[in-house]
Biotite code that builds the C-alpha atoms (Angstrom):
import biotite.structure as struc

atoms = struc.array([
    struc.Atom([16.322, 33.477, 11.579], chain_id="A", res_id=1, res_name="MET", atom_name="CA", element="C"),
    struc.Atom([19.110, 31.623, 13.276], chain_id="A", res_id=2, res_name="LYS", atom_name="CA", element="C"),
    struc.Atom([21.224, 31.328, 9.866], chain_id="A", res_id=3, res_name="ARG", atom_name="CA", element="C"),
    struc.Atom([20.713, 35.021, 9.240], chain_id="A", res_id=4, res_name="ASN", atom_name="CA", element="C"),
    struc.Atom([21.921, 35.879, 12.728], chain_id="A", res_id=5, res_name="SER", atom_name="CA", element="C"),
    struc.Atom([25.251, 33.443, 12.381], chain_id="A", res_id=6, res_name="ILE", atom_name="CA", element="C"),
    struc.Atom([25.534, 35.258, 8.796], chain_id="A", res_id=7, res_name="ALA", atom_name="CA", element="C"),
    struc.Atom([25.583, 38.857, 10.309], chain_id="A", res_id=8, res_name="LEU", atom_name="CA", element="C"),
    struc.Atom([27.936, 37.803, 13.330], chain_id="A", res_id=9, res_name="LEU", atom_name="CA", element="C"),
    struc.Atom([30.474, 36.248, 10.799], chain_id="A", res_id=10, res_name="LEU", atom_name="CA", element="C"),
    struc.Atom([30.169, 39.692, 8.513], chain_id="A", res_id=11, res_name="LEU", atom_name="CA", element="C"),
    struc.Atom([30.616, 41.887, 11.779], chain_id="A", res_id=12, res_name="ILE", atom_name="CA", element="C"),
    struc.Atom([33.645, 39.958, 12.886], chain_id="A", res_id=13, res_name="VAL", atom_name="CA", element="C"),
    struc.Atom([35.202, 39.809, 9.598], chain_id="A", res_id=14, res_name="LEU", atom_name="CA", element="C"),
    struc.Atom([34.620, 43.583, 9.273], chain_id="A", res_id=15, res_name="ALA", atom_name="CA", element="C"),
    struc.Atom([36.475, 44.250, 12.743], chain_id="A", res_id=16, res_name="GLN", atom_name="CA", element="C"),
    struc.Atom([39.350, 41.846, 11.451], chain_id="A", res_id=17, res_name="ALA", atom_name="CA", element="C"),
    struc.Atom([39.524, 43.689, 8.501], chain_id="A", res_id=18, res_name="GLY", atom_name="CA", element="C"),
    struc.Atom([38.945, 41.108, 5.885], chain_id="A", res_id=19, res_name="ALA", atom_name="CA", element="C"),
    struc.Atom([35.857, 43.020, 4.285], chain_id="A", res_id=20, res_name="VAL", atom_name="CA", element="C"),
    struc.Atom([37.023, 46.368, 4.362], chain_id="A", res_id=21, res_name="THR", atom_name="CA", element="C"),
    struc.Atom([40.415, 45.690, 2.718], chain_id="A", res_id=22, res_name="GLY", atom_name="CA", element="C"),
    struc.Atom([42.588, 46.212, 5.665], chain_id="A", res_id=23, res_name="ARG", atom_name="CA", element="C"),
    struc.Atom([43.281, 42.385, 6.136], chain_id="A", res_id=24, res_name="SER", atom_name="CA", element="C"),
    struc.Atom([46.943, 42.561, 5.438], chain_id="A", res_id=25, res_name="LYS", atom_name="CA", element="C"),
    struc.Atom([47.860, 45.036, 8.047], chain_id="A", res_id=26, res_name="LYS", atom_name="CA", element="C"),
    struc.Atom([45.219, 43.636, 10.838], chain_id="A", res_id=27, res_name="VAL", atom_name="CA", element="C"),
    struc.Atom([45.567, 39.692, 10.326], chain_id="A", res_id=28, res_name="LEU", atom_name="CA", element="C"),
    struc.Atom([49.424, 39.362, 9.988], chain_id="A", res_id=29, res_name="SER", atom_name="CA", element="C"),
    struc.Atom([51.393, 38.496, 12.863], chain_id="A", res_id=30, res_name="TRP", atom_name="CA", element="C"),
    struc.Atom([54.244, 40.338, 14.394], chain_id="A", res_id=31, res_name="GLY", atom_name="CA", element="C"),
    struc.Atom([56.027, 42.746, 12.184], chain_id="A", res_id=32, res_name="ASP", atom_name="CA", element="C"),
    struc.Atom([53.960, 45.152, 10.031], chain_id="A", res_id=33, res_name="GLN", atom_name="CA", element="C"),
    struc.Atom([56.850, 46.119, 7.852], chain_id="A", res_id=34, res_name="GLY", atom_name="CA", element="C"),
    struc.Atom([56.215, 49.878, 8.707], chain_id="A", res_id=35, res_name="ASP", atom_name="CA", element="C"),
    struc.Atom([58.444, 49.373, 12.210], chain_id="A", res_id=36, res_name="GLY", atom_name="CA", element="C"),
    struc.Atom([55.277, 48.728, 14.090], chain_id="A", res_id=37, res_name="THR", atom_name="CA", element="C"),
    struc.Atom([54.327, 45.592, 15.396], chain_id="A", res_id=38, res_name="PHE", atom_name="CA", element="C"),
    struc.Atom([51.134, 43.718, 16.811], chain_id="A", res_id=39, res_name="ILE", atom_name="CA", element="C"),
    struc.Atom([50.801, 41.043, 19.381], chain_id="A", res_id=40, res_name="ASN", atom_name="CA", element="C"),
    struc.Atom([50.866, 38.300, 19.437], chain_id="A", res_id=41, res_name="PRO", atom_name="CA", element="C"),
    struc.Atom([54.107, 37.946, 17.799], chain_id="A", res_id=42, res_name="ILE", atom_name="CA", element="C"),
    struc.Atom([54.289, 34.369, 17.287], chain_id="A", res_id=43, res_name="LEU", atom_name="CA", element="C"),
    struc.Atom([51.330, 32.385, 15.967], chain_id="A", res_id=44, res_name="LYS", atom_name="CA", element="C"),
    struc.Atom([52.167, 29.382, 17.757], chain_id="A", res_id=45, res_name="SER", atom_name="CA", element="C"),
    struc.Atom([51.794, 28.400, 21.328], chain_id="A", res_id=46, res_name="ASP", atom_name="CA", element="C"),
    struc.Atom([55.253, 28.531, 23.255], chain_id="A", res_id=47, res_name="TYR", atom_name="CA", element="C"),
    struc.Atom([54.685, 27.927, 26.784], chain_id="A", res_id=48, res_name="SER", atom_name="CA", element="C"),
    struc.Atom([57.002, 29.027, 29.571], chain_id="A", res_id=49, res_name="ASP", atom_name="CA", element="C"),
    struc.Atom([59.221, 30.758, 27.075], chain_id="A", res_id=50, res_name="PRO", atom_name="CA", element="C"),
    struc.Atom([62.962, 31.488, 28.338], chain_id="A", res_id=51, res_name="ASP", atom_name="CA", element="C"),
    struc.Atom([64.492, 34.107, 26.092], chain_id="A", res_id=52, res_name="ILE", atom_name="CA", element="C"),
    struc.Atom([68.465, 34.263, 26.219], chain_id="A", res_id=53, res_name="LEU", atom_name="CA", element="C"),
    struc.Atom([70.670, 36.973, 24.545], chain_id="A", res_id=54, res_name="ARG", atom_name="CA", element="C"),
    struc.Atom([74.239, 36.710, 23.164], chain_id="A", res_id=55, res_name="HIS", atom_name="CA", element="C"),
    struc.Atom([75.304, 39.774, 21.765], chain_id="A", res_id=56, res_name="GLY", atom_name="CA", element="C"),
    struc.Atom([73.404, 41.114, 19.078], chain_id="A", res_id=57, res_name="ASP", atom_name="CA", element="C"),
    struc.Atom([71.165, 37.545, 19.008], chain_id="A", res_id=58, res_name="ASP", atom_name="CA", element="C"),
    struc.Atom([68.227, 36.341, 21.079], chain_id="A", res_id=59, res_name="PHE", atom_name="CA", element="C"),
    struc.Atom([67.282, 33.132, 21.448], chain_id="A", res_id=60, res_name="TYR", atom_name="CA", element="C"),
    struc.Atom([63.790, 31.490, 22.767], chain_id="A", res_id=61, res_name="LEU", atom_name="CA", element="C"),
    struc.Atom([63.183, 28.054, 24.214], chain_id="A", res_id=62, res_name="ILE", atom_name="CA", element="C"),
    struc.Atom([60.010, 26.607, 25.696], chain_id="A", res_id=63, res_name="ALA", atom_name="CA", element="C"),
    struc.Atom([58.047, 23.957, 27.075], chain_id="A", res_id=64, res_name="SER", atom_name="CA", element="C"),
    struc.Atom([56.683, 22.226, 24.332], chain_id="A", res_id=65, res_name="ASP", atom_name="CA", element="C"),
    struc.Atom([53.505, 19.990, 24.333], chain_id="A", res_id=66, res_name="PHE", atom_name="CA", element="C"),
    struc.Atom([52.778, 19.750, 20.687], chain_id="A", res_id=67, res_name="HIS", atom_name="CA", element="C"),
    struc.Atom([55.983, 18.958, 18.950], chain_id="A", res_id=68, res_name="PHE", atom_name="CA", element="C"),
    struc.Atom([58.453, 16.247, 20.579], chain_id="A", res_id=69, res_name="VAL", atom_name="CA", element="C"),
    struc.Atom([61.997, 18.266, 20.340], chain_id="A", res_id=70, res_name="GLY", atom_name="CA", element="C"),
    struc.Atom([61.627, 21.614, 22.217], chain_id="A", res_id=71, res_name="MET", atom_name="CA", element="C"),
    struc.Atom([62.192, 24.113, 19.403], chain_id="A", res_id=72, res_name="GLN", atom_name="CA", element="C"),
    struc.Atom([65.051, 26.745, 19.414], chain_id="A", res_id=73, res_name="VAL", atom_name="CA", element="C"),
    struc.Atom([64.017, 29.979, 17.460], chain_id="A", res_id=74, res_name="LEU", atom_name="CA", element="C"),
    struc.Atom([66.300, 32.843, 16.845], chain_id="A", res_id=75, res_name="HIS", atom_name="CA", element="C"),
    struc.Atom([65.852, 36.647, 16.508], chain_id="A", res_id=76, res_name="SER", atom_name="CA", element="C"),
    struc.Atom([67.541, 39.941, 16.194], chain_id="A", res_id=77, res_name="LYS", atom_name="CA", element="C"),
    struc.Atom([64.896, 42.219, 16.866], chain_id="A", res_id=78, res_name="ASP", atom_name="CA", element="C"),
    struc.Atom([62.408, 40.230, 19.578], chain_id="A", res_id=79, res_name="LEU", atom_name="CA", element="C"),
    struc.Atom([59.813, 40.566, 16.722], chain_id="A", res_id=80, res_name="VAL", atom_name="CA", element="C"),
    struc.Atom([60.706, 38.165, 14.123], chain_id="A", res_id=81, res_name="ASN", atom_name="CA", element="C"),
    struc.Atom([61.406, 34.755, 15.154], chain_id="A", res_id=82, res_name="TRP", atom_name="CA", element="C"),
    struc.Atom([62.738, 31.714, 12.987], chain_id="A", res_id=83, res_name="SER", atom_name="CA", element="C"),
    struc.Atom([63.334, 28.107, 14.233], chain_id="A", res_id=84, res_name="VAL", atom_name="CA", element="C"),
    struc.Atom([66.757, 27.053, 14.105], chain_id="A", res_id=85, res_name="ILE", atom_name="CA", element="C"),
    struc.Atom([66.695, 23.889, 15.787], chain_id="A", res_id=86, res_name="GLY", atom_name="CA", element="C"),
    struc.Atom([65.484, 21.478, 18.397], chain_id="A", res_id=87, res_name="GLN", atom_name="CA", element="C"),
    struc.Atom([66.951, 20.574, 22.002], chain_id="A", res_id=88, res_name="VAL", atom_name="CA", element="C"),
    struc.Atom([66.469, 16.571, 21.057], chain_id="A", res_id=89, res_name="PHE", atom_name="CA", element="C"),
    struc.Atom([64.922, 14.909, 18.499], chain_id="A", res_id=90, res_name="SER", atom_name="CA", element="C"),
    struc.Atom([62.750, 12.027, 20.155], chain_id="A", res_id=91, res_name="ARG", atom_name="CA", element="C"),
    struc.Atom([62.100, 11.042, 23.734], chain_id="A", res_id=92, res_name="LEU", atom_name="CA", element="C"),
    struc.Atom([61.317, 7.735, 24.568], chain_id="A", res_id=93, res_name="SER", atom_name="CA", element="C"),
    struc.Atom([58.486, 7.327, 26.027], chain_id="A", res_id=94, res_name="MET", atom_name="CA", element="C"),
    struc.Atom([59.759, 3.676, 27.948], chain_id="A", res_id=95, res_name="SER", atom_name="CA", element="C"),
    struc.Atom([60.807, 3.990, 31.575], chain_id="A", res_id=96, res_name="PRO", atom_name="CA", element="C"),
])
């Protein structure tokens, strides 16, 4: 009984996400949907305390980084499609 309940719950979740109905590309993708729309979240990673700077037509995002040493810097032209372009520093020494 418990196994059947878990399987049914999983099937409902997958159907809601579109994986069972064939809508998975649209529903499960990140950010830009390719048709002039986007869904949240636009970034599939955790960028806490983000700061966004604009320079002309370019946007740059830098955030507190607790997963990767180096505080990654991202670039975008439209605030939806982002790519990692560098790091603020390559490694922090843990010694005093």
